[in-house]
C-alpha positions as CSV (number, residue, x, y, z in Angstrom):
1,X,3.1,-23.7,11.2
2,X,6.5,-22.3,12.0
3,X,7.4,-18.7,11.1
4,X,10.0,-19.8,8.5
5,X,7.3,-21.9,6.8
6,X,4.9,-19.0,6.8
7,X,7.4,-16.7,5.2
8,X,8.3,-19.3,2.6
9,X,4.7,-19.9,1.7
10,X,4.1,-16.1,1.5
11,X,7.1,-15.6,-0.8
12,X,5.9,-18.4,-3.1
13,X,2.5,-16.8,-3.4
14,X,3.5,-13.2,-4.1
15,X,6.0,-11.4,-6.3
16,X,8.7,-9.5,-4.5
17,X,7.3,-6.1,-5.6
18,X,4.0,-7.0,-3.9
19,X,5.6,-8.1,-0.7
20,X,7.5,-4.8,-0.6
21,X,4.4,-2.8,-1.5
22,X,2.4,-4.5,1.2
23,X,5.1,-4.0,3.8
24,X,5.4,-0.3,3.0
25,X,1.6,0.0,3.3
26,X,1.5,-1.7,6.7
27,X,-0.1,-4.9,5.7
28,X,2.8,-7.0,7.1
29,X,4.2,-6.9,10.5
30,X,7.0,-9.3,9.8
31,X,10.3,-8.0,8.5
32,X,10.3,-9.7,5.1
33,X,12.7,-7.5,3.3
34,X,15.8,-5.8,4.6
35,X,15.4,-2.1,4.9
36,X,11.7,-2.1,4.1
37,X,9.5,-0.7,6.9
38,X,5.9,0.1,7.4
39,X,5.7,3.7,6.1
40,X,2.0,4.0,7.1
41,X,2.8,4.5,10.8
42,X,2.6,8.0,12.0
43,X,6.4,8.3,12.0
44,X,6.6,6.9,8.4
45,X,6.6,8.9,5.2
46,X,3.0,7.8,4.3
47,X,1.4,8.2,7.8
48,X,0.7,11.9,7.7
49,X,-0.5,11.7,4.1
50,X,-2.9,8.9,4.9
51,X,-4.2,10.9,7.8
52,X,-4.8,13.9,5.5
53,X,-6.5,11.7,2.9
54,X,-8.8,10.1,5.5
55,X,-9.8,13.5,6.9
56,X,-10.5,14.9,3.4
57,X,-12.5,11.8,2.6
58,X,-14.6,12.3,5.7
59,X,-15.2,16.0,5.1
60,X,-16.3,15.4,1.5
61,X,-18.6,12.6,2.5
62,X,-20.1,14.8,5.2
63,X,-20.6,17.7,2.7
64,X,-22.2,15.4,0.2
65,X,-24.2,13.7,2.9
66,X,-23.2,10.2,1.8
67,X,-21.9,7.2,3.6
68,X,-18.6,6.4,1.9
69,X,-19.0,2.7,2.6
70,X,-22.4,2.6,0.8
71,X,-22.0,5.1,-2.0
72,X,-20.9,3.2,-5.1
73,X,-19.3,6.2,-6.9
74,X,-17.5,7.3,-3.7
75,X,-16.1,3.8,-3.3
76,X,-15.1,3.5,-7.0
77,X,-13.2,6.8,-6.6
78,X,-11.3,5.8,-3.5
79,X,-10.6,2.3,-4.5
80,X,-9.6,3.5,-8.0
81,X,-7.0,5.8,-6.5
82,X,-5.7,3.0,-4.3
83,X,-5.4,0.6,-7.3
84,X,-3.7,3.3,-9.3
85,X,-1.1,3.6,-6.6
86,X,-0.6,-0.1,-6.4
87,X,-0.2,-0.5,-10.2
88,X,2.2,2.5,-10.3
89,X,4.2,0.8,-7.5
90,X,4.4,-2.4,-9.4
91,X,5.5,-0.7,-12.6
92,X,8.1,1.3,-10.9
93,X,9.5,-1.8,-9.2
94,X,9.6,-3.7,-12.5
95,X,11.1,-0.8,-14.6
96,X,13.7,-0.2,-11.9
97,X,14.6,-3.9,-11.8
98,X,14.9,-3.9,-15.6
99,X,17.0,-0.7,-15.5
100,X,19.3,-2.3,-13.1
101,X,20.9,1.0,-12.2
102,X,20.1,0.7,-8.5
103,X,18.3,4.0,-8.6
104,X,18.2,6.0,-5.4
């Protein structure tokens, strides 16, 4: 499958907000949206924050003597926070699109 076909297929499956969200979060290597970059890299806005979150998660798991991958409540907490951010991103995109003001 050619790259153009892969991009077209991807765009048909996902809404634009989700493509942008995934790109910002480092899930896509390809440049799908002009001006949107992977912000999870160490040089990105989210990179240092992700590192702090991961370190705090590891310290808490160690203090509680739990394996974060196996503890149901620990997983629910972490995954809930991730889903919360994803839903907020979607809502901000849609409200911004509806607003049409080109907010900066």
